[in-house]
N, C-alpha and C positions, 0 to 999 in steps of 0.2 A: 359546136360546143364552145362555151366561153373558156378562156384561160382561167386557171384556178390558182389561188395562193392561200397558204395557211399562215396566219400570224399568231405567234405565241407571245402572249403578254398584252395587257389592255391599258397600259398607262399612256404617257405622252407619246412615246415612240410608236406604240401599237396602234392608237387611234389616228395619229397623223398619217401613218402609212395605210391604214385601212381605208381612209378617205381617198387617198391618192390612187390606190389600186382600183377601188370601186368606180371612181370617176373615169378610169381608163379601161373599162370593160371587163374587169376581172371579177370572177366569182370568189368572194372572200369568206374564209372561215377564220374567225378570231376567237382565241381561247382566253377569256378574260375572267380571272379570279384572283383575289388577294392583291389587287392593284392598290398601291399607296401613293397618294399625291399630297404630301404634307406641306403646308405653308405656301410660300410664294416663290415665284421664279423671277430673277432679274431678266429683263428683256433689253438687250442691246440692239443698236440699229440693224445689224445683220439678222438677228432673230425676228425683229419686227417686220422686215421685208419678207422674210421667209413665211411668217405667219400670214401676211397679206396675200401671199401666193397660195395659201391653203384654205383660208376662210374669208368671209366678208369682214373686212377689218372694222367696219362700222359697228359690228356686234361686239367686238372686243373692247372698244374704247371706254364704255362705262366701267370696265374692270381695271383700267390702266391707271396707275399712279406714277406721274412723271418725276424724274430727278433733274434738278438744274445744275448740281455740282457734286463732285466727289471730294470729301474731306478725309484726309489721313491724319490721325492723331496718335500720340503716344501717351499711355497711361503709366505713371510711375508707381512705385510700391506704396505710395501714400494715396493712390487713386486720384491724383491730380492730372489733368489733361494738358498736353502741349500740342498745338496745331503745327503739323509738319508741312502740309500742302493743302491747297484749296483749288481744285481743278474745275473750271467753269465749263460744263458741257452744254448749257442752255444756249450759248451762242453758236454751237456747232450742230446740234440736232435736238429735235423735240421727241425723238423716238427712243428714248432711254428711260427706263423706269421698271416697274414691277407689275406682275399679274399673278393672281392666285392660281396655283397649278390646277386645282379642281375646276376652275372656270375655263381654263384653256382646254382641258380634256373634255369637259362637257360640251363645249362648242364644236370641237373636232368630231366628237361622237355624233352630235346632232347632224353635222354636215355629212358625215359618212352614211348615216342611216337614211338619208334622203334617197339613197340607192337601195333598191330591193334585192341587190345581189349579195348582201352581207348576212351571214349567219353567225350569231353569238353563241358560244358554248360556255356555260358556267362551270368550267372545270380547269384544273391545273395540270399542265403537262409535266410528268415526272421522268419520262424516258423517251429517247429518240433512238430508234434502231434502224441502221442503214441496211437497205435491201436493194442492191444494184442502183437503179435510177429512181426508185420510189422508196421513201422512208416510211417507217411505221412509227407513229407517236402514241404513247400510252398515257392516259390521264390518271388522276388520283382515285378514280372509281374503277380502274382496271379496263376501261374501254380502249379499244385499239382503232386508230384511224389511219388511213393511207394519205400521205402528203408528199407530193413531188417537189413543189416549190415552197420553201418555208422562209418566213421573215422572223428572225429571233429578236424579240423586243422585250425580253423578260429579265432585264437588268444584269448586273455583274455576278449575281449568284444563281442565275437561271440555268436551266438545263441546256439551252441553246448555246451559250458561251462555252460550257463544259464540253459539249459535243464538238464544237468547232476548234476551240483552243486546246482541248485535251488536258486541262488542269483545273484544280479547285482554287479559286481566287480568294477564299476567305482569309488566308494568312497574309494577303497583300492589301488589306483594307485599312482605311484610316477612319477613326471616329469623327463624326461631324455632329455637333449638338445644335438642335434647331428649336425655336420657340416663337411664339407671337403673343402680343398683348393688345388688349382693347382699351388700355388706359389713355384718356385724353391727353394727359401731360406728356406721356411718351410720344404720342403721335405728333403733337405740336412741336416737340423738340427734334423729331426726326424728319419732319415734313420738308419736302423739296430736295432732300440730300441723301446720298448714300455715304455713310460714315464707316470708315475702316479704323478701328481702334486697336493698336498694337500694344500688347503687354509682354511681360517677361515669360509668361507661360503659354501664350497663344494670342490669337487675335479675334476680335469681334467684327462682324459685318452687320450693320444696322440700317434699315431703310423703311420708309412708309409703304403701306400697301392697303389693299382692300380685301378683307376676309368676310365671307358670308354677307356681302354688301355693306359692311361696316368698316369705318376707318380703323386701321390697326398698324402696329409696328412689328416688323419681321426681324428676328434675331438669328444669327449664326455664330457659333464659336468653334474655331479650329485650334486644337491643341498643338503646341509647338513640338512636344515630345510624344504625342499620342497617348499620354498617361494622365495628363492634367484634366480637370473638369472646369467648367466656367467659374471664375472667381465670384465669391459673394461680394456684392457692392455695399460698402460701409459709408462711403461719402454721401452726405445727404443730398447735395445738388445733383451728383451723377445718378443717384437712385431714381430721379425723376425720368431719366432717359432709359436706364436699365433697372427696372423694379426688382426688388429682392424676392418677390413671390412668383417669378417666372417658372413655369414648368417646362424643363428642358426635355426634349425627345432625342434619343440617340439614334442617328442614322449612320450609314456607311458610304464612303466613296473610295474609289481605287487609290492605292498608294504604291502602285507597281512602277518600277523603273524599267520594266521590260516592255518592248514593243510587241504588238501582235504580229506574228508571222503571216497571219491570214485572217480575214473576216468572212471567209466563205469555204464551206466544205460539204460535198455531197448534197447540194441543193439547199443547204441551210445558210442563209445570209444574215449577218448580224447588223443591227442598227441600234442607235441610242446608247444607253449605258452598257449594253451587252457588247458593243463594238469597241472601238479604239479607246484605250484608257484616257479619261479626261478628268484630272484632278480638279478640285473645286476652286482654286485660288484666283481664277479670273472669270468665274461664273459663266462658263461656256458650255457646260454639259447640255443644258436644255436648249440653248440657242443653236448649238451644233446639231442637235437632234432635229430641230425644226428645219435647219438648212439642209440636212440629209433628205428629209421628206420632200422639200421643195425641189431638190436636185433630182430625186427619183421621179417626181412628177414630170419634170422636163424631159428626162430620158424616155419615159414611157410615151410621152406625146410625140417624140421623134421616132421612136422605135418601140413597139409594144412588146418586144421579146424580153423575157425575164433574164435570160443568160446575158443578152447584150447589155441590159441595164446594169448588171453586176460588173461586167467588163468596163463600162464607162465610168462607173463609180470608183472602182479600184484605180483606174488610170488618172482620174481627175480629183475626186474628193479625198481619197485616202491620204495623199501627200499633205494636203492642207491640215487635215485633222491631226496627223502625227506632229506637224510643226507646232500647232496650238497646244497639244498635249505636253510637248517638251517645254514650251514656254511657260505653261502653267506650273509644271514641277519646279522650274527655276525660280519663279516668283514665290512659290511656297517656301523654298529654302531661304530666300531673302527675308521673308516675313518672319521666319522662325529663328533668325539669327539672334544671338544673345551676346552679352558682355561687349567686348571690343568691336566685334563685327556688327552687333546691334547698334552700338553708338555711331559707328561709321555710316550705317544705313540711315539713321535718323538725320545726321548732318547732311547726307547727300539728298535726302528728300526735302529738307528745308531749303537747300540751295537750288536744286534742279528738279523738284517734284513734278511740276507741270510739264516740263520737257520730257521727263521719263514716261509719264502717263501717256502723253501724246505719241511717243515712239512705240510704246507697248500696245496701246489700244487701237490705233488707226488701222494697222494691217488686219487685225482681228475683226473690227467692226465693218470693214469693207466687204460687202457681199459679192459673191461670184455668181449669184443666181441668174443675173441678166447678161452675164458675159458670153 
């Protein structure tokens, strides 16, 4: 009889791991309902290498929009921009850019379904009941299923995280505003670069992408105080880059200062957003999710045992993810600095911006997949 695994959640983490386990001889039951894959994902070199370990990279290239540089700017109260740093990544890597989340999930799903050992359940798991070594999971239709080995990939609000961590994370979340535009003027101004625009109430992240096979511009706004909303752009020139008719969607990311004590309990193992807190400030949530799946693939190829895989993950991947999470929180505090500290941040970026980015990004962008 085949090894069996139950995957709760069908977004990026869910389908990446479904593909990995199916390829390694597991019978996979995936509960995929209410998955949301809005906008685009920044893909850094470590995420690109992980993706290449999961699917045929030739299939993803038509959806990939490259970045040649990272520009950090400051927008004053009159909406005038000042360039603080221009970091050239084109000379260092060609594997930095953006990919639409739906495109990644679609390709991962197609790759997974090549295996006949996957069963899709169109239901949402609402409860996990521990029963010795076998758990009972209950969906939104009241159906009860037995599941011994569970991958929790249902995000920070999912039942998997609540079961393992034992707390409701809703009070620890940060609002993230997301949008995209198909306007040609915006795309032309955003093309080839990722632009980080710092304001007194938060910061924009703007970059080119491909949505529904069309050129587009992806927007993210992170409030400095978690109360402000994206500012309305009045400056005529700046409005070409950030149109005033953007429809912002409100999403949530973790804002917890607490570390997870565990990512595994009674056969439920957390991956992706359900796992270690990964704030948005260095765009590593999706990249680390892909690295997790590539690492799990390597573990399963070396030893097909589910428990052994978890042990290897905790000993090796857990530490790096925690370090990146802490680094992301620190970057968030710097970006949110105001008044005197904000002024000092701007001066430092003008003088040493490239060196700072090199120091911050290189350890993160270095993948451990082939180590």
